[in-house]
N, CA, C and O atoms as a GROMACS GRO file, in nm:
protein
  424
    1MET      N    1   3.223  -1.626  -5.025
    1MET     CA    2   3.266  -1.458  -4.996
    1MET      C    3   3.118  -1.351  -5.026
    1MET      O    4   3.119  -1.230  -5.004
    2GLN      N    5   2.989  -1.436  -5.084
    2GLN     CA    6   2.890  -1.323  -5.065
    2GLN      C    7   2.836  -1.324  -4.948
    2GLN      O    8   2.783  -1.222  -4.905
    3LEU      N    9   2.843  -1.488  -4.845
    3LEU     CA   10   2.794  -1.477  -4.718
    3LEU      C   11   2.838  -1.377  -4.623
    3LEU      O   12   2.777  -1.317  -4.535
    4ARG      N   13   3.007  -1.372  -4.677
    4ARG     CA   14   3.090  -1.323  -4.563
    4ARG      C   15   3.044  -1.173  -4.561
    4ARG      O   16   3.028  -1.099  -4.465
    5ARG      N   17   3.028  -1.152  -4.683
    5ARG     CA   18   2.999  -0.990  -4.687
    5ARG      C   19   2.888  -0.990  -4.627
    5ARG      O   20   2.897  -0.904  -4.539
    6ASN      N   21   2.762  -1.050  -4.624
    6ASN     CA   22   2.619  -1.024  -4.576
    6ASN      C   23   2.671  -1.048  -4.403
    6ASN      O   24   2.607  -0.978  -4.325
    7GLU      N   25   2.762  -1.126  -4.348
    7GLU     CA   26   2.754  -1.166  -4.244
    7GLU      C   27   2.824  -0.956  -4.148
    7GLU      O   28   2.794  -0.894  -4.046
    8ILE      N   29   2.914  -0.935  -4.262
    8ILE     CA   30   2.966  -0.831  -4.208
    8ILE      C   31   2.886  -0.701  -4.190
    8ILE      O   32   2.920  -0.623  -4.100
    9LEU      N   33   2.764  -0.670  -4.285
    9LEU     CA   34   2.697  -0.615  -4.334
    9LEU      C   35   2.592  -0.600  -4.216
    9LEU      O   36   2.579  -0.498  -4.149
   10THR      N   37   2.538  -0.687  -4.205
   10THR     CA   38   2.444  -0.749  -4.052
   10THR      C   39   2.511  -0.713  -3.916
   10THR      O   40   2.464  -0.637  -3.832
   11GLY      N   41   2.593  -0.759  -3.912
   11GLY     CA   42   2.708  -0.667  -3.793
   11GLY      C   43   2.744  -0.520  -3.787
   11GLY      O   44   2.733  -0.452  -3.685
   12LEU      N   45   2.778  -0.487  -3.877
   12LEU     CA   46   2.784  -0.326  -3.875
   12LEU      C   47   2.632  -0.229  -3.898
   12LEU      O   48   2.622  -0.106  -3.905
   13LEU      N   49   2.533  -0.327  -3.906
   13LEU     CA   50   2.412  -0.281  -3.894
   13LEU      C   51   2.352  -0.281  -3.739
   13LEU      O   52   2.286  -0.187  -3.693
   14VAL      N   53   2.391  -0.428  -3.651
   14VAL     CA   54   2.361  -0.447  -3.525
   14VAL      C   55   2.418  -0.324  -3.447
   14VAL      O   56   2.350  -0.266  -3.363
   15LEU      N   57   2.534  -0.289  -3.475
   15LEU     CA   58   2.640  -0.214  -3.420
   15LEU      C   59   2.602  -0.059  -3.399
   15LEU      O   60   2.616   0.026  -3.311
   16THR      N   61   2.540  -0.069  -3.538
   16THR     CA   62   2.464   0.124  -3.585
   16THR      C   63   2.353   0.110  -3.496
   16THR      O   64   2.321   0.204  -3.423
   17THR      N   65   2.294   0.007  -3.493
   17THR     CA   66   2.133   0.063  -3.403
   17THR      C   67   2.181   0.015  -3.252
   17THR      O   68   2.094   0.055  -3.175
   18VAL      N   69   2.276  -0.048  -3.185
   18VAL     CA   70   2.324   0.004  -3.040
   18VAL      C   71   2.348   0.092  -3.044
   18VAL      O   72   2.270   0.167  -2.985
   19ALA      N   73   2.452   0.148  -3.102
   19ALA     CA   74   2.507   0.320  -3.100
   19ALA      C   75   2.376   0.390  -3.062
   19ALA      O   76   2.341   0.423  -2.949
   20ALA      N   77   2.297   0.411  -3.202
   20ALA     CA   78   2.201   0.478  -3.207
   20ALA      C   79   2.124   0.488  -3.077
   20ALA      O   80   2.129   0.590  -3.007
   21LEU      N   81   2.039   0.360  -3.039
   21LEU     CA   82   1.975   0.312  -2.941
   21LEU      C   83   2.062   0.345  -2.787
   21LEU      O   84   2.012   0.338  -2.675
   22THR      N   85   2.186   0.376  -2.816
   22THR     CA   86   2.254   0.424  -2.662
   22THR      C   87   2.257   0.568  -2.668
   22THR      O   88   2.195   0.629  -2.581
   23GLY      N   89   2.320   0.630  -2.757
   23GLY     CA   90   2.258   0.772  -2.790
   23GLY      C   91   2.106   0.826  -2.725
   23GLY      O   92   2.094   0.902  -2.629
   24VAL      N   93   2.015   0.778  -2.789
   24VAL     CA   94   1.887   0.814  -2.747
   24VAL      C   95   1.913   0.785  -2.593
   24VAL      O   96   1.953   0.879  -2.524
   25LEU      N   97   1.902   0.711  -2.558
   25LEU     CA   98   1.895   0.664  -2.423
   25LEU      C   99   1.976   0.790  -2.354
   25LEU      O  100   1.919   0.863  -2.272
   26ILE      N  101   2.087   0.806  -2.385
   26ILE     CA  102   2.149   0.912  -2.286
   26ILE      C  103   2.118   1.051  -2.343
   26ILE      O  104   2.186   1.134  -2.283
   27LEU      N  105   2.042   1.107  -2.436
   27LEU     CA  106   2.040   1.200  -2.480
   27LEU      C  107   1.851   1.225  -2.382
   27LEU      O  108   1.823   1.343  -2.363
   28LEU      N  109   1.777   1.151  -2.347
   28LEU     CA  110   1.654   1.090  -2.278
   28LEU      C  111   1.687   1.154  -2.114
   28LEU      O  112   1.636   1.251  -2.057
   29GLY      N  113   1.796   1.056  -2.067
   29GLY     CA  114   1.844   1.035  -1.964
   29GLY      C  115   1.897   1.144  -1.877
   29GLY      O  116   1.859   1.175  -1.764
   30ALA      N  117   1.976   1.189  -1.937
   30ALA     CA  118   2.094   1.317  -1.896
   30ALA      C  119   2.067   1.433  -1.932
   30ALA      O  120   2.137   1.474  -2.025
   31PRO      N  121   1.970   1.521  -1.884
   31PRO     CA  122   1.907   1.630  -1.960
   31PRO      C  123   2.061   1.741  -1.908
   31PRO      O  124   2.119   1.742  -1.799
   32GLY      N  125   2.091   1.824  -2.033
   32GLY     CA  126   2.231   1.915  -2.008
   32GLY      C  127   2.358   1.856  -2.035
   32GLY      O  128   2.465   1.916  -2.029
   33LEU      N  129   2.340   1.706  -2.074
   33LEU     CA  130   2.487   1.651  -2.103
   33LEU      C  131   2.513   1.718  -2.189
   33LEU      O  132   2.606   1.783  -2.139
   34PHE      N  133   2.495   1.769  -2.325
   34PHE     CA  134   2.558   1.830  -2.463
   34PHE      C  135   2.507   2.002  -2.482
   34PHE      O  136   2.522   2.075  -2.580
   35LYS      N  137   2.444   2.029  -2.355
   35LYS     CA  138   2.385   2.174  -2.416
   35LYS      C  139   2.370   2.229  -2.238
   35LYS      O  140   2.339   2.155  -2.144
   36PRO      N  141   2.399   2.370  -2.231
   36PRO     CA  142   2.411   2.415  -2.077
   36PRO      C  143   2.262   2.382  -2.003
   36PRO      O  144   2.160   2.357  -2.067
   37LEU      N  145   2.269   2.388  -1.863
   37LEU     CA  146   2.143   2.402  -1.836
   37LEU      C  147   2.124   2.569  -1.783
   37LEU      O  148   2.216   2.650  -1.779
   38VAL      N  149   1.994   2.594  -1.747
   38VAL     CA  150   1.935   2.689  -1.725
   38VAL      C  151   1.878   2.683  -1.560
   38VAL      O  152   1.798   2.602  -1.513
   39THR      N  153   1.955   2.805  -1.484
   39THR     CA  154   1.866   2.765  -1.335
   39THR      C  155   1.776   2.842  -1.343
   39THR      O  156   1.768   2.900  -1.451
   40TYR      N  157   1.711   2.864  -1.276
   40TYR     CA  158   1.555   2.951  -1.204
   40TYR      C  159   1.533   2.933  -1.057
   40TYR      O  160   1.515   2.834  -0.986
   41SER      N  161   1.539   3.062  -1.037
   41SER     CA  162   1.511   3.095  -0.885
   41SER      C  163   1.334   3.085  -0.852
   41SER      O  164   1.254   3.152  -0.917
   42ILE      N  165   1.298   3.007  -0.762
   42ILE     CA  166   1.177   3.026  -0.745
   42ILE      C  167   1.103   3.027  -0.603
   42ILE      O  168   1.143   2.963  -0.505
   43TYR      N  169   0.999   3.101  -0.606
   43TYR     CA  170   0.990   3.157  -0.455
   43TYR      C  171   0.869   3.116  -0.408
   43TYR      O  172   0.770   3.183  -0.436
   44LEU      N  173   0.857   3.010  -0.336
   44LEU     CA  174   0.722   2.967  -0.267
   44LEU      C  175   0.652   3.032  -0.127
   44LEU      O  176   0.730   3.071  -0.039
   45ASP      N  177   0.532   3.042  -0.109
   45ASP     CA  178   0.468   3.065   0.008
   45ASP      C  179   0.487   2.908   0.113
   45ASP      O  180   0.496   2.923   0.235
   46ASN      N  181   0.490   2.825   0.077
   46ASN     CA  182   0.527   2.692   0.157
   46ASN      C  183   0.596   2.614   0.078
   46ASN      O  184   0.535   2.574  -0.021
   47ALA      N  185   0.713   2.579   0.093
   47ALA     CA  186   0.796   2.502   0.066
   47ALA      C  187   0.813   2.372   0.148
   47ALA      O  188   0.928   2.329   0.160
   48ALA      N  189   0.716   2.308   0.203
   48ALA     CA  190   0.748   2.194   0.292
   48ALA      C  191   0.748   2.067   0.208
   48ALA      O  192   0.652   2.057   0.131
   49GLY      N  193   0.820   1.988   0.208
   49GLY     CA  194   0.865   1.876   0.133
   49GLY      C  195   0.995   1.890   0.039
   49GLY      O  196   1.058   1.788   0.010
   50ILE      N  197   1.030   1.999  -0.004
   50ILE     CA  198   1.130   2.017  -0.066
   50ILE      C  199   1.254   1.987  -0.015
   50ILE      O  200   1.292   2.061   0.075
   51LYS      N  201   1.327   1.898  -0.049
   51LYS     CA  202   1.491   1.890  -0.022
   51LYS      C  203   1.584   1.882  -0.131
   51LYS      O  204   1.579   1.858  -0.251
   52LEU      N  205   1.675   1.911  -0.039
   52LEU     CA  206   1.831   1.935  -0.151
   52LEU      C  207   1.837   1.812  -0.196
   52LEU      O  208   1.842   1.706  -0.134
   53GLY      N  209   1.837   1.848  -0.394
   53GLY     CA  210   1.930   1.740  -0.435
   53GLY      C  211   1.822   1.607  -0.477
   53GLY      O  212   1.850   1.491  -0.507
   54ALA      N  213   1.628   1.710  -0.458
   54ALA     CA  214   1.553   1.638  -0.511
   54ALA      C  215   1.524   1.645  -0.636
   54ALA      O  216   1.563   1.755  -0.674
   55PRO      N  217   1.463   1.572  -0.745
   55PRO     CA  218   1.448   1.570  -0.873
   55PRO      C  219   1.337   1.701  -0.912
   55PRO      O  220   1.260   1.729  -0.820
   56VAL      N  221   1.326   1.762  -1.010
   56VAL     CA  222   1.254   1.821  -1.057
   56VAL      C  223   1.172   1.766  -1.178
   56VAL      O  224   1.237   1.726  -1.275
   57LEU      N  225   1.058   1.762  -1.180
   57LEU     CA  226   0.968   1.658  -1.284
   57LEU      C  227   0.872   1.768  -1.358
   57LEU      O  228   0.819   1.869  -1.312
   58LEU      N  229   0.870   1.722  -1.465
   58LEU     CA  230   0.804   1.806  -1.548
   58LEU      C  231   0.685   1.678  -1.649
   58LEU      O  232   0.740   1.598  -1.726
   59ALA      N  233   0.591   1.678  -1.640
   59ALA     CA  234   0.505   1.542  -1.704
   59ALA      C  235   0.576   1.400  -1.698
   59ALA      O  236   0.590   1.325  -1.795
   60GLY      N  237   0.630   1.371  -1.526
   60GLY     CA  238   0.703   1.288  -1.537
   60GLY      C  239   0.816   1.236  -1.544
   60GLY      O  240   0.855   1.134  -1.488
   61ARG      N  241   0.891   1.327  -1.636
   61ARG     CA  242   1.046   1.330  -1.672
   61ARG      C  243   1.092   1.430  -1.569
   61ARG      O  244   1.038   1.526  -1.513
   62LYS      N  245   1.232   1.363  -1.562
   62LYS     CA  246   1.318   1.436  -1.474
   62LYS      C  247   1.412   1.528  -1.532
   62LYS      O  248   1.524   1.491  -1.567
   63ILE      N  249   1.358   1.687  -1.548
   63ILE     CA  250   1.404   1.796  -1.580
   63ILE      C  251   1.574   1.822  -1.498
   63ILE      O  252   1.681   1.815  -1.558
   64GLY      N  253   1.563   1.840  -1.401
   64GLY     CA  254   1.624   1.874  -1.330
   64GLY      C  255   1.662   1.833  -1.182
   64GLY      O  256   1.641   1.713  -1.165
   65GLN      N  257   1.720   1.904  -1.051
   65GLN     CA  258   1.733   1.933  -0.967
   65GLN      C  259   1.768   2.011  -0.829
   65GLN      O  260   1.862   2.088  -0.810
   66VAL      N  261   1.680   1.977  -0.748
   66VAL     CA  262   1.664   2.135  -0.656
   66VAL      C  263   1.831   2.119  -0.592
   66VAL      O  264   1.871   2.030  -0.518
   67GLU      N  265   1.907   2.232  -0.645
   67GLU     CA  266   2.073   2.276  -0.576
   67GLU      C  267   2.058   2.322  -0.469
   67GLU      O  268   2.080   2.233  -0.387
   68ASN      N  269   2.027   2.430  -0.412
   68ASN     CA  270   2.023   2.547  -0.311
   68ASN      C  271   1.869   2.539  -0.268
   68ASN      O  272   1.780   2.515  -0.350
   69LEU      N  273   1.840   2.564  -0.110
   69LEU     CA  274   1.726   2.596  -0.025
   69LEU      C  275   1.782   2.706   0.009
   69LEU      O  276   1.906   2.708   0.009
   70TYR      N  277   1.713   2.821   0.044
   70TYR     CA  278   1.728   2.922   0.131
   70TYR      C  279   1.638   3.013   0.134
   70TYR      O  280   1.600   3.075   0.035
   71SER      N  281   1.572   3.040   0.315
   71SER     CA  282   1.466   3.117   0.372
   71SER      C  283   1.529   3.210   0.411
   71SER      O  284   1.637   3.207   0.471
   72PRO      N  285   1.442   3.340   0.366
   72PRO     CA  286   1.483   3.470   0.434
   72PRO      C  287   1.433   3.488   0.551
   72PRO      O  288   1.445   3.606   0.586
   73VAL      N  289   1.369   3.406   0.646
   73VAL     CA  290   1.331   3.440   0.780
   73VAL      C  291   1.453   3.313   0.845
   73VAL      O  292   1.509   3.216   0.794
   74SER      N  293   1.454   3.356   0.939
   74SER     CA  294   1.586   3.332   1.046
   74SER      C  295   1.486   3.198   1.111
   74SER      O  296   1.362   3.197   1.107
   75ARG      N  297   1.570   3.096   1.168
   75ARG     CA  298   1.494   2.978   1.230
   75ARG      C  299   1.479   3.010   1.319
   75ARG      O  300   1.405   2.933   1.381
   76GLU      N  301   1.521   3.121   1.394
   76GLU     CA  302   1.417   3.149   1.588
   76GLU      C  303   1.306   3.194   1.498
   76GLU      O  304   1.218   3.109   1.510
   77ASP      N  305   1.267   3.289   1.412
   77ASP     CA  306   1.126   3.354   1.337
   77ASP      C  307   1.074   3.203   1.305
   77ASP      O  308   0.977   3.144   1.351
   78ALA      N  309   1.119   3.184   1.262
   78ALA     CA  310   1.020   3.067   1.216
   78ALA      C  311   0.997   2.950   1.293
   78ALA      O  312   0.965   2.855   1.221
   79THR      N  313   1.002   2.916   1.442
   79THR     CA  314   0.925   2.867   1.513
   79THR      C  315   0.822   2.932   1.584
   79THR      O  316   0.730   2.874   1.642
   80LYS      N  317   0.842   3.072   1.576
   80LYS     CA  318   0.728   3.168   1.603
   80LYS      C  319   0.600   3.153   1.566
   80LYS      O  320   0.579   3.152   1.444
   81ALA      N  321   0.483   3.137   1.658
   81ALA     CA  322   0.354   3.142   1.548
   81ALA      C  323   0.289   3.235   1.612
   81ALA      O  324   0.340   3.272   1.717
   82GLU      N  325   0.140   3.309   1.562
   82GLU     CA  326   0.048   3.346   1.668
   82GLU      C  327  -0.065   3.299   1.601
   82GLU      O  328  -0.080   3.280   1.480
   83SER      N  329  -0.136   3.283   1.687
   83SER     CA  330  -0.278   3.238   1.635
   83SER      C  331  -0.382   3.307   1.732
   83SER      O  332  -0.338   3.340   1.843
   84ALA      N  333  -0.496   3.330   1.707
   84ALA     CA  334  -0.607   3.392   1.741
   84ALA      C  335  -0.716   3.321   1.730
   84ALA      O  336  -0.722   3.281   1.613
   85ALA      N  337  -0.860   3.263   1.830
   85ALA     CA  338  -0.986   3.233   1.773
   85ALA      C  339  -1.088   3.313   1.815
   85ALA      O  340  -1.064   3.388   1.910
   86ASN      N  341  -1.181   3.313   1.772
   86ASN     CA  342  -1.288   3.350   1.825
   86ASN      C  343  -1.374   3.248   1.903
   86ASN      O  344  -1.420   3.153   1.840
   87ILE      N  345  -1.400   3.259   2.030
   87ILE     CA  346  -1.499   3.161   2.096
   87ILE      C  347  -1.607   3.209   2.149
   87ILE      O  348  -1.603   3.329   2.179
   88MET      N  349  -1.722   3.138   2.175
   88MET     CA  350  -1.818   3.145   2.256
   88MET      C  351  -1.769   3.145   2.393
   88MET      O  352  -1.672   3.077   2.427
   89ARG      N  353  -1.857   3.247   2.502
   89ARG     CA  354  -1.780   3.252   2.632
   89ARG      C  355  -1.865   3.108   2.700
   89ARG      O  356  -1.803   3.028   2.770
   90GLN      N  357  -1.987   3.093   2.672
   90GLN     CA  358  -2.019   2.956   2.712
   90GLN      C  359  -2.075   2.900   2.641
   90GLN      O  360  -2.193   2.929   2.621
   91PRO      N  361  -2.019   2.807   2.582
   91PRO     CA  362  -2.060   2.700   2.473
   91PRO      C  363  -2.170   2.585   2.526
   91PRO      O  364  -2.138   2.538   2.636
   92GLN      N  365  -2.307   2.525   2.463
   92GLN     CA  366  -2.330   2.448   2.528
   92GLN      C  367  -2.335   2.344   2.444
   92GLN      O  368  -2.408   2.351   2.345
   93PRO      N  369  -2.261   2.235   2.469
   93PRO     CA  370  -2.267   2.116   2.349
   93PRO      C  371  -2.392   2.045   2.365
   93PRO      O  372  -2.454   2.031   2.470
   94THR      N  373  -2.430   1.993   2.231
   94THR     CA  374  -2.568   1.911   2.213
   94THR      C  375  -2.550   1.796   2.163
   94THR      O  376  -2.456   1.773   2.086
   95ALA      N  377  -2.629   1.716   2.197
   95ALA     CA  378  -2.613   1.590   2.135
   95ALA      C  379  -2.741   1.546   2.052
   95ALA      O  380  -2.854   1.564   2.096
   96THR      N  381  -2.716   1.486   1.931
   96THR     CA  382  -2.850   1.417   1.892
   96THR      C  383  -2.829   1.270   1.832
   96THR      O  384  -2.725   1.225   1.785
   97PRO      N  385  -2.932   1.216   1.842
   97PRO     CA  386  -2.942   1.045   1.793
   97PRO      C  387  -2.935   1.071   1.636
   97PRO      O  388  -2.950   0.974   1.562
   98ASP      N  389  -2.914   1.195   1.582
   98ASP     CA  390  -2.899   1.201   1.378
   98ASP      C  391  -2.751   1.155   1.365
   98ASP      O  392  -2.666   1.210   1.435
   99GLY      N  393  -2.716   1.046   1.271
   99GLY     CA  394  -2.640   1.038   1.222
   99GLY      C  395  -2.597   1.132   1.106
   99GLY      O  396  -2.648   1.243   1.085
  100ALA      N  397  -2.485   1.069   1.025
  100ALA     CA  398  -2.405   1.190   0.945
  100ALA      C  399  -2.496   1.157   0.787
  100ALA      O  400  -2.466   1.208   0.679
  101VAL      N  401  -2.615   1.055   0.813
  101VAL     CA  402  -2.684   1.022   0.690
  101VAL      C  403  -2.798   1.089   0.696
  101VAL      O  404  -2.844   1.150   0.600
  102GLY      N  405  -2.865   1.081   0.833
  102GLY     CA  406  -2.999   1.102   0.841
  102GLY      C  407  -3.014   1.096   1.022
  102GLY      O  408  -2.939   1.132   1.113
  103LYS      N  409  -3.160   1.026   1.019
  103LYS     CA  410  -3.190   1.010   1.154
  103LYS      C  411  -3.201   0.866   1.151
  103LYS      O  412  -3.241   0.822   1.044
  104PRO      N  413  -3.170   0.763   1.263
  104PRO     CA  414  -3.127   0.623   1.247
  104PRO      C  415  -3.303   0.538   1.233
  104PRO      O  416  -3.403   0.551   1.304
  105ARG      N  417  -3.283   0.469   1.132
  105ARG     CA  418  -3.403   0.367   1.146
  105ARG      C  419  -3.413   0.257   1.246
  105ARG      O  420  -3.318   0.180   1.246
  106TYR      N  421  -3.523   0.233   1.344
  106TYR     CA  422  -3.515   0.110   1.428
  106TYR      C  423  -3.622   0.020   1.373
  106TYR      O  424  -3.641  -0.091   1.422
   0.00000   0.00000   0.00000
């Protein structure tokens, strides 16, 4: 009788531990499951590499994902670029035997 009771208590302890561990893993792995998420709008000068649905990480842990991407510049204007450079009229190339570290030793 006592052995049967110990087996039942051990089984309940195992089930409780598994349930608690599962709950902790769900809380850590699914942000916003039990509390509402907050939406942030972020403005960047260069958003290259950001894709729709990409994870948002904080200290290596997923805290959200990218839901929307918007650019106030149209695609036609985005492909246009102006560039200016000042170049000497008659550049004179020079070549020296010096390497990156200094003069070579023979």
